[in-house]
C-alpha positions as a Markdown table, in Angstrom:
| # | Residue | x | y | z |
|---|---|---|---|---|
| 1 | Unk | 136.0 | 122.7 | 63.8 |
| 2 | Unk | 134.6 | 124.3 | 66.9 |
| 3 | Unk | 134.5 | 128.1 | 66.8 |
| 4 | Unk | 136.2 | 129.0 | 70.0 |
| 5 | Unk | 136.6 | 132.6 | 69.1 |
| 6 | Unk | 132.9 | 133.1 | 68.6 |
| 7 | Unk | 132.2 | 132.5 | 72.3 |
| 8 | Unk | 132.8 | 135.4 | 74.6 |
| 9 | Unk | 134.9 | 134.6 | 77.6 |
| 10 | Unk | 132.9 | 134.3 | 80.9 |
| 11 | Unk | 134.6 | 135.9 | 83.8 |
| 12 | Unk | 133.8 | 134.4 | 87.2 |
| 13 | Unk | 135.8 | 135.4 | 90.2 |
| 14 | Unk | 137.1 | 132.1 | 91.6 |
| 15 | Unk | 139.4 | 131.3 | 94.5 |
| 16 | Unk | 142.4 | 131.5 | 92.3 |
| 17 | Unk | 141.5 | 134.9 | 91.1 |
| 18 | Unk | 140.8 | 136.1 | 94.6 |
| 19 | Unk | 144.3 | 134.8 | 95.6 |
| 20 | Unk | 145.9 | 136.5 | 92.7 |
| 21 | Unk | 144.2 | 139.8 | 93.4 |
| 22 | Unk | 145.3 | 139.6 | 97.1 |
| 23 | Unk | 148.9 | 138.8 | 96.0 |
| 24 | Unk | 149.2 | 141.9 | 93.8 |
| 25 | Unk | 147.5 | 144.1 | 96.4 |
| 26 | Unk | 150.2 | 142.8 | 98.8 |
| 27 | Unk | 153.1 | 143.4 | 96.3 |
| 28 | Unk | 152.1 | 147.1 | 96.1 |
| 29 | Unk | 151.9 | 147.3 | 99.9 |
| 30 | Unk | 155.3 | 145.6 | 100.2 |
| 31 | Unk | 156.8 | 148.1 | 97.6 |
| 32 | Unk | 155.7 | 150.9 | 99.9 |
| 33 | Unk | 157.6 | 149.6 | 102.9 |
| 34 | Unk | 161.0 | 151.4 | 102.0 |
| 35 | Unk | 159.0 | 154.6 | 102.1 |
| 36 | Unk | 159.5 | 157.5 | 99.7 |
| 37 | Unk | 160.9 | 160.9 | 99.5 |
| 38 | Unk | 159.3 | 164.2 | 98.4 |
| 39 | Unk | 161.0 | 166.5 | 95.9 |
| 40 | Unk | 159.6 | 169.8 | 94.6 |
| 41 | Unk | 156.1 | 169.0 | 95.8 |
| 42 | Unk | 153.8 | 167.2 | 98.3 |
| 43 | Unk | 153.5 | 163.9 | 96.6 |
| 44 | Unk | 156.2 | 161.2 | 97.7 |
| 45 | Unk | 158.2 | 159.3 | 95.1 |
| 46 | Unk | 157.8 | 155.6 | 95.8 |
| 47 | Unk | 158.2 | 152.2 | 94.1 |
| 48 | Unk | 154.5 | 151.4 | 94.5 |
| 49 | Unk | 153.6 | 152.4 | 90.9 |
| 50 | Unk | 155.8 | 149.5 | 89.8 |
| 51 | Unk | 153.3 | 147.1 | 91.5 |
| 52 | Unk | 150.5 | 148.9 | 89.8 |
| 53 | Unk | 152.1 | 148.4 | 86.4 |
| 54 | Unk | 152.6 | 144.7 | 87.1 |
| 55 | Unk | 149.1 | 144.3 | 88.4 |
| 56 | Unk | 147.6 | 145.6 | 85.1 |
| 57 | Unk | 150.0 | 143.8 | 82.8 |
| 58 | Unk | 149.8 | 140.4 | 84.5 |
| 59 | Unk | 146.3 | 140.2 | 86.0 |
| 60 | Unk | 144.6 | 142.0 | 83.1 |
| 61 | Unk | 142.2 | 145.0 | 83.2 |
| 62 | Unk | 139.6 | 143.9 | 85.6 |
| 63 | Unk | 141.6 | 141.8 | 88.1 |
| 64 | Unk | 144.3 | 144.4 | 88.0 |
| 65 | Unk | 141.9 | 147.2 | 88.8 |
| 66 | Unk | 140.2 | 145.0 | 91.5 |
| 67 | Unk | 143.5 | 144.3 | 93.1 |
| 68 | Unk | 144.2 | 148.1 | 93.4 |
| 69 | Unk | 140.7 | 148.7 | 94.6 |
| 70 | Unk | 141.1 | 146.2 | 97.4 |
| 71 | Unk | 144.4 | 147.9 | 98.4 |
| 72 | Unk | 142.7 | 151.3 | 98.6 |
| 73 | Unk | 139.8 | 149.9 | 100.5 |
| 74 | Unk | 142.3 | 148.6 | 103.1 |
| 75 | Unk | 144.0 | 151.9 | 103.2 |
| 76 | Unk | 140.6 | 153.7 | 103.7 |
| 77 | Unk | 139.9 | 151.7 | 106.9 |
| 78 | Unk | 143.2 | 152.6 | 108.4 |
| 79 | Unk | 145.8 | 150.0 | 107.3 |
| 80 | Unk | 149.2 | 151.7 | 106.8 |
| 81 | Unk | 149.8 | 150.3 | 103.3 |
| 82 | Unk | 150.9 | 153.3 | 101.5 |
| 83 | Unk | 154.6 | 154.4 | 101.4 |
| 84 | Unk | 155.9 | 155.6 | 104.8 |
| 85 | Unk | 153.1 | 153.8 | 106.7 |
| 86 | Unk | 150.3 | 156.0 | 105.5 |
| 87 | Unk | 146.7 | 155.0 | 105.7 |
| 88 | Unk | 143.3 | 156.2 | 106.7 |
| 89 | Unk | 140.6 | 158.1 | 104.9 |
| 90 | Unk | 142.7 | 161.4 | 105.1 |
| 91 | Unk | 145.0 | 160.3 | 102.2 |
| 92 | Unk | 142.0 | 160.4 | 99.8 |
| 93 | Unk | 141.7 | 164.2 | 100.3 |
| 94 | Unk | 145.4 | 164.9 | 100.4 |
| 95 | Unk | 147.9 | 166.0 | 97.5 |
| 96 | Unk | 148.4 | 162.4 | 96.5 |
| 97 | Unk | 144.6 | 161.5 | 96.2 |
| 98 | Unk | 144.6 | 161.7 | 92.4 |
| 99 | Unk | 147.6 | 159.3 | 92.1 |
| 100 | Unk | 145.6 | 156.8 | 94.2 |
| 101 | Unk | 142.7 | 157.0 | 91.8 |
| 102 | Unk | 145.4 | 156.4 | 89.1 |
| 103 | Unk | 146.2 | 153.2 | 90.7 |
| 104 | Unk | 142.9 | 151.7 | 89.8 |
| 105 | Unk | 142.4 | 153.5 | 86.4 |
| 106 | Unk | 146.1 | 153.0 | 85.4 |
| 107 | Unk | 146.0 | 149.2 | 86.1 |
| 108 | Unk | 142.7 | 149.0 | 84.2 |
| 109 | Unk | 144.2 | 150.8 | 81.1 |
| 110 | Unk | 147.5 | 148.8 | 81.1 |
| 111 | Unk | 145.5 | 145.6 | 81.2 |
| 112 | Unk | 143.2 | 146.7 | 78.3 |
| 113 | Unk | 146.2 | 147.5 | 76.1 |
| 114 | Unk | 148.5 | 144.6 | 77.1 |
| 115 | Unk | 145.8 | 142.1 | 76.8 |
| 116 | Unk | 143.9 | 143.8 | 73.9 |
| 117 | Unk | 141.4 | 141.4 | 72.3 |
| 118 | Unk | 142.4 | 138.7 | 74.7 |
| 119 | Unk | 145.6 | 138.3 | 72.8 |
| 120 | Unk | 149.0 | 137.0 | 74.2 |
| 121 | Unk | 151.1 | 139.9 | 75.6 |
| 122 | Unk | 153.8 | 141.0 | 73.2 |
| 123 | Unk | 156.7 | 143.4 | 73.8 |
| 124 | Unk | 155.5 | 146.5 | 72.0 |
| 125 | Unk | 151.9 | 146.3 | 73.3 |
| 126 | Unk | 153.2 | 145.6 | 76.9 |
| 127 | Unk | 155.5 | 148.5 | 76.8 |
| 128 | Unk | 152.8 | 150.8 | 75.3 |
| 129 | Unk | 150.3 | 149.7 | 77.9 |
| 130 | Unk | 152.6 | 150.2 | 80.7 |
| 131 | Unk | 153.6 | 153.7 | 79.5 |
| 132 | Unk | 150.1 | 154.9 | 78.8 |
| 133 | Unk | 148.5 | 153.4 | 81.9 |
| 134 | Unk | 151.3 | 153.5 | 84.4 |
| 135 | Unk | 152.6 | 157.0 | 83.5 |
| 136 | Unk | 150.1 | 158.9 | 81.4 |
| 137 | Unk | 146.9 | 157.9 | 83.2 |
| 138 | Unk | 148.6 | 158.3 | 86.5 |
| 139 | Unk | 149.8 | 161.8 | 85.7 |
| 140 | Unk | 146.3 | 162.7 | 84.2 |
| 141 | Unk | 144.7 | 161.6 | 87.4 |
| 142 | Unk | 147.3 | 163.0 | 89.9 |
| 143 | Unk | 148.3 | 166.4 | 88.6 |
| 144 | Unk | 144.9 | 168.1 | 88.4 |
| 145 | Unk | 143.9 | 166.9 | 92.0 |
| 146 | Unk | 147.3 | 167.8 | 93.4 |
| 147 | Unk | 146.9 | 171.3 | 91.8 |
| 148 | Unk | 143.5 | 171.6 | 93.4 |
| 149 | Unk | 144.5 | 170.5 | 96.9 |
| 150 | Unk | 147.8 | 172.5 | 96.9 |
| 151 | Unk | 146.2 | 175.5 | 95.1 |
| 152 | Unk | 149.0 | 175.7 | 92.6 |
| 153 | Unk | 148.3 | 176.3 | 88.9 |
| 154 | Unk | 148.0 | 173.1 | 86.9 |
| 155 | Unk | 151.0 | 174.0 | 84.6 |
| 156 | Unk | 153.2 | 174.6 | 87.5 |
| 157 | Unk | 152.1 | 171.4 | 89.2 |
| 158 | Unk | 152.8 | 169.5 | 86.0 |
| 159 | Unk | 156.2 | 171.0 | 85.8 |
| 160 | Unk | 157.2 | 170.0 | 89.2 |
| 161 | Unk | 155.8 | 166.6 | 88.6 |
| 162 | Unk | 158.5 | 166.0 | 85.9 |
| 163 | Unk | 160.7 | 165.0 | 88.8 |
| 164 | Unk | 158.7 | 161.6 | 88.9 |
| 165 | Unk | 159.3 | 161.0 | 85.1 |
| 166 | Unk | 162.8 | 159.4 | 85.2 |
| 167 | Unk | 161.9 | 157.1 | 87.9 |
| 168 | Unk | 158.7 | 156.1 | 86.3 |
| 169 | Unk | 160.4 | 155.3 | 82.9 |
| 170 | Unk | 162.8 | 153.0 | 84.8 |
| 171 | Unk | 159.8 | 151.4 | 86.6 |
| 172 | Unk | 158.1 | 151.0 | 83.2 |
| 173 | Unk | 161.1 | 149.3 | 81.7 |
| 174 | Unk | 161.4 | 146.9 | 84.6 |
| 175 | Unk | 157.7 | 146.1 | 84.6 |
| 176 | Unk | 157.9 | 145.4 | 80.8 |
| 177 | Unk | 160.9 | 143.2 | 81.3 |
| 178 | Unk | 159.3 | 141.2 | 84.2 |
| 179 | Unk | 156.0 | 140.8 | 82.2 |
| 180 | Unk | 157.7 | 139.5 | 79.0 |
| 181 | Unk | 159.9 | 137.1 | 81.1 |
| 182 | Unk | 156.9 | 135.6 | 82.7 |
| 183 | Unk | 155.1 | 135.3 | 79.3 |
| 184 | Unk | 158.0 | 133.0 | 78.2 |
| 185 | Unk | 159.0 | 131.3 | 81.5 |
| 186 | Unk | 155.9 | 131.2 | 83.6 |
| 187 | Unk | 152.6 | 131.8 | 81.6 |
| 188 | Unk | 150.6 | 130.4 | 84.4 |
| 189 | Unk | 151.2 | 133.6 | 86.2 |
| 190 | Unk | 148.6 | 135.2 | 83.7 |
| 191 | Unk | 145.9 | 132.8 | 84.9 |
| 192 | Unk | 142.8 | 132.4 | 82.7 |
| 193 | Unk | 143.6 | 135.5 | 80.7 |
| 194 | Unk | 146.7 | 133.8 | 79.2 |
| 195 | Unk | 144.9 | 130.4 | 79.1 |
| 196 | Unk | 142.1 | 131.8 | 77.0 |
| 197 | Unk | 144.7 | 133.3 | 74.7 |
| 198 | Unk | 146.4 | 129.9 | 74.3 |
| 199 | Unk | 143.2 | 128.2 | 73.5 |
| 200 | Unk | 142.5 | 130.8 | 70.7 |
| 201 | Unk | 146.0 | 130.5 | 69.3 |
| 202 | Unk | 145.7 | 126.6 | 69.2 |
| 203 | Unk | 142.4 | 126.8 | 67.4 |
| 204 | Unk | 143.6 | 129.4 | 64.8 |
Protein backbone atom coordinates (compact mmCIF):
# COMPACT_ATOMS: atom_id res chain seq x y z
CA UNK A 1 0.00 0.00 0.00
CA UNK A 2 1.30 3.44 -0.88
CA UNK A 3 2.17 5.54 2.14
CA UNK A 4 0.29 8.73 1.29
CA UNK A 5 0.79 10.28 4.73
CA UNK A 6 4.57 10.05 4.48
CA UNK A 7 4.81 12.57 1.68
CA UNK A 8 4.52 16.23 2.73
CA UNK A 9 2.00 18.27 0.79
CA UNK A 10 3.49 20.57 -1.81
CA UNK A 11 1.76 23.92 -1.84
CA UNK A 12 1.85 25.70 -5.16
CA UNK A 13 -0.28 28.77 -5.76
CA UNK A 14 -2.41 27.89 -8.78
CA UNK A 15 -5.11 29.82 -10.60
CA UNK A 16 -7.82 28.31 -8.39
CA UNK A 17 -5.96 29.34 -5.24
CA UNK A 18 -5.54 32.88 -6.55
CA UNK A 19 -9.25 33.04 -7.31
CA UNK A 20 -10.19 31.79 -3.84
CA UNK A 21 -7.83 34.29 -2.21
CA UNK A 22 -9.42 37.10 -4.25
CA UNK A 23 -12.94 35.93 -3.39
CA UNK A 24 -12.32 36.03 0.36
CA UNK A 25 -10.56 39.38 0.17
CA UNK A 26 -13.68 40.57 -1.65
CA UNK A 27 -15.99 39.04 0.97
CA UNK A 28 -14.27 40.97 3.75
CA UNK A 29 -14.48 44.17 1.68
CA UNK A 30 -18.21 43.61 1.03
CA UNK A 31 -18.86 43.00 4.72
CA UNK A 32 -17.49 46.49 5.33
CA UNK A 33 -20.00 48.17 3.02
CA UNK A 34 -22.67 48.63 5.69
CA UNK A 35 -20.10 50.60 7.67
CA UNK A 36 -19.68 50.36 11.41
CA UNK A 37 -20.28 52.27 14.59
CA UNK A 38 -18.01 53.35 17.39
CA UNK A 39 -18.82 52.75 21.04
CA UNK A 40 -16.56 53.72 23.94
CA UNK A 41 -13.50 54.00 21.76
CA UNK A 42 -11.95 54.90 18.42
CA UNK A 43 -12.22 51.49 16.73
CA UNK A 44 -15.44 50.85 14.77
CA UNK A 45 -17.52 47.72 15.29
CA UNK A 46 -17.98 46.06 11.89
CA UNK A 47 -18.90 42.73 10.28
CA UNK A 48 -15.51 42.39 8.58
CA UNK A 49 -14.03 40.11 11.22
CA UNK A 50 -16.67 37.54 10.21
CA UNK A 51 -14.94 37.41 6.83
CA UNK A 52 -11.56 36.98 8.52
CA UNK A 53 -12.92 34.03 10.49
CA UNK A 54 -14.31 32.39 7.37
CA UNK A 55 -11.11 33.00 5.40
CA UNK A 56 -8.97 31.19 7.96
CA UNK A 57 -11.43 28.36 8.51
CA UNK A 58 -12.13 27.67 4.82
CA UNK A 59 -8.94 28.62 3.00
CA UNK A 60 -6.58 27.29 5.66
CA UNK A 61 -3.70 29.14 7.32
CA UNK A 62 -1.57 30.25 4.39
CA UNK A 63 -4.20 31.15 1.82
CA UNK A 64 -6.36 32.68 4.56
CA UNK A 65 -3.49 34.91 5.68
CA UNK A 66 -2.64 35.70 2.06
CA UNK A 67 -6.21 36.79 1.32
CA UNK A 68 -6.09 39.24 4.22
CA UNK A 69 -2.65 40.47 3.13
CA UNK A 70 -4.03 41.15 -0.36
CA UNK A 71 -6.95 43.05 1.14
CA UNK A 72 -4.66 45.22 3.28
CA UNK A 73 -2.31 45.85 0.35
CA UNK A 74 -5.25 47.18 -1.65
CA UNK A 75 -6.26 49.32 1.33
CA UNK A 76 -2.70 50.65 1.60
CA UNK A 77 -2.73 51.90 -1.99
CA UNK A 78 -5.90 53.83 -1.28
CA UNK A 79 -8.86 51.60 -2.11
CA UNK A 80 -11.73 52.28 0.34
CA UNK A 81 -12.26 48.65 1.34
CA UNK A 82 -12.52 49.00 5.10
CA UNK A 83 -15.75 49.75 6.89
CA UNK A 84 -17.13 53.19 6.21
CA UNK A 85 -15.12 53.49 2.98
CA UNK A 86 -11.79 53.88 4.75
CA UNK A 87 -8.56 53.31 2.91
CA UNK A 88 -5.07 54.68 2.45
CA UNK A 89 -1.86 54.30 4.39
CA UNK A 90 -3.21 56.43 7.25
CA UNK A 91 -5.36 53.59 8.60
CA UNK A 92 -2.18 51.68 9.46
CA UNK A 93 -1.13 54.32 11.97
CA UNK A 94 -4.58 54.87 13.44
CA UNK A 95 -6.29 53.28 16.46
CA UNK A 96 -7.45 50.27 14.44
CA UNK A 97 -3.98 49.44 13.06
CA UNK A 98 -3.49 46.51 15.43
CA UNK A 99 -6.81 45.00 14.47
CA UNK A 100 -5.77 45.15 10.81
CA UNK A 101 -2.63 43.21 11.69
CA UNK A 102 -4.98 40.83 13.47
CA UNK A 103 -6.76 40.19 10.16
CA UNK A 104 -3.65 38.43 8.86
CA UNK A 105 -2.48 36.74 12.06
CA UNK A 106 -6.01 35.81 13.06
CA UNK A 107 -6.71 34.08 9.74
CA UNK A 108 -3.37 32.27 10.03
CA UNK A 109 -4.05 30.98 13.54
CA UNK A 110 -7.63 29.98 12.70
CA UNK A 111 -6.41 27.97 9.74
CA UNK A 112 -3.65 26.29 11.73
CA UNK A 113 -6.10 25.10 14.38
CA UNK A 114 -9.07 24.23 12.16
CA UNK A 115 -6.89 22.31 9.70
CA UNK A 116 -4.36 21.04 12.27
CA UNK A 117 -2.28 18.26 10.77
CA UNK A 118 -4.13 18.58 7.48
CA UNK A 119 -7.17 16.95 9.04
CA UNK A 120 -10.81 17.38 8.10
CA UNK A 121 -12.42 20.28 10.03
CA UNK A 122 -14.56 19.11 12.94
CA UNK A 123 -16.91 21.12 15.10
CA UNK A 124 -14.84 21.44 18.27
CA UNK A 125 -11.62 22.34 16.46
CA UNK A 126 -13.41 24.79 14.18
CA UNK A 127 -15.08 26.56 17.10
CA UNK A 128 -11.80 26.64 19.04
CA UNK A 129 -9.78 27.94 16.10
CA UNK A 130 -12.27 30.67 15.29
CA UNK A 131 -12.47 31.74 18.95
CA UNK A 132 -8.70 31.78 19.45
CA UNK A 133 -7.76 33.36 16.12
CA UNK A 134 -10.82 35.45 15.41
CA UNK A 135 -11.25 36.85 18.91
CA UNK A 136 -8.15 36.16 21.02
CA UNK A 137 -5.51 36.99 18.43
CA UNK A 138 -7.50 39.95 17.17
CA UNK A 139 -7.69 41.47 20.64
CA UNK A 140 -4.06 40.66 21.42
CA UNK A 141 -2.99 42.56 18.31
CA UNK A 142 -5.52 45.35 18.50
CA UNK A 143 -5.65 46.41 22.14
CA UNK A 144 -1.96 47.24 22.73
CA UNK A 145 -1.64 49.30 19.53
CA UNK A 146 -4.94 51.04 20.19
CA UNK A 147 -3.66 51.94 23.66
CA UNK A 148 -0.42 53.23 22.16
CA UNK A 149 -2.15 55.41 19.56
CA UNK A 150 -4.84 56.75 21.89
CA UNK A 151 -2.41 57.06 24.85
CA UNK A 152 -4.79 55.21 27.12
CA UNK A 153 -3.59 52.62 29.64
CA UNK A 154 -3.77 49.08 28.29
CA UNK A 155 -6.14 47.86 31.05
CA UNK A 156 -8.56 50.70 30.35
CA UNK A 157 -8.36 50.04 26.61
CA UNK A 158 -9.01 46.35 27.21
CA UNK A 159 -12.03 47.20 29.37
CA UNK A 160 -13.55 49.45 26.71
CA UNK A 161 -12.87 46.76 24.10
CA UNK A 162 -15.28 44.41 25.89
CA UNK A 163 -18.00 46.15 23.90
CA UNK A 164 -16.80 44.13 20.90
CA UNK A 165 -17.12 40.78 22.67
CA UNK A 166 -20.86 39.97 22.33
CA UNK A 167 -20.81 40.74 18.61
CA UNK A 168 -17.59 38.79 18.11
CA UNK A 169 -19.05 35.76 19.86
CA UNK A 170 -22.08 35.91 17.55
CA UNK A 171 -19.79 36.17 14.50
CA UNK A 172 -17.75 33.22 15.76
CA UNK A 173 -20.90 31.11 16.09
CA UNK A 174 -22.03 32.09 12.60
CA UNK A 175 -18.59 31.39 11.10
CA UNK A 176 -18.46 27.98 12.80
CA UNK A 177 -21.93 27.08 11.54
CA UNK A 178 -21.12 28.18 7.98
CA UNK A 179 -17.84 26.26 7.97
CA UNK A 180 -19.38 23.03 9.23
CA UNK A 181 -22.25 23.34 6.77
CA UNK A 182 -19.75 23.64 3.92
CA UNK A 183 -17.80 20.62 5.20
CA UNK A 184 -20.92 18.50 4.79
CA UNK A 185 -22.65 20.14 1.83
CA UNK A 186 -19.86 21.59 -0.34
CA UNK A 187 -16.40 20.23 0.55
CA UNK A 188 -14.97 21.65 -2.69
CA UNK A 189 -15.10 25.06 -1.00
CA UNK A 190 -12.03 23.96 0.97
CA UNK A 191 -10.02 23.35 -2.19
CA UNK A 192 -6.87 21.27 -2.00
CA UNK A 193 -6.72 21.53 1.79
CA UNK A 194 -9.85 19.41 2.05
CA UNK A 195 -8.88 17.19 -0.89
CA UNK A 196 -5.59 16.26 0.76
CA UNK A 197 -7.49 15.34 3.92
CA UNK A 198 -9.86 13.16 1.95
CA UNK A 199 -6.96 11.29 0.33
CA UNK A 200 -5.41 10.55 3.71
CA UNK A 201 -8.77 9.43 5.11
CA UNK A 202 -9.29 7.05 2.20
CA UNK A 203 -5.78 5.63 2.60
CA UNK A 204 -6.13 5.07 6.35
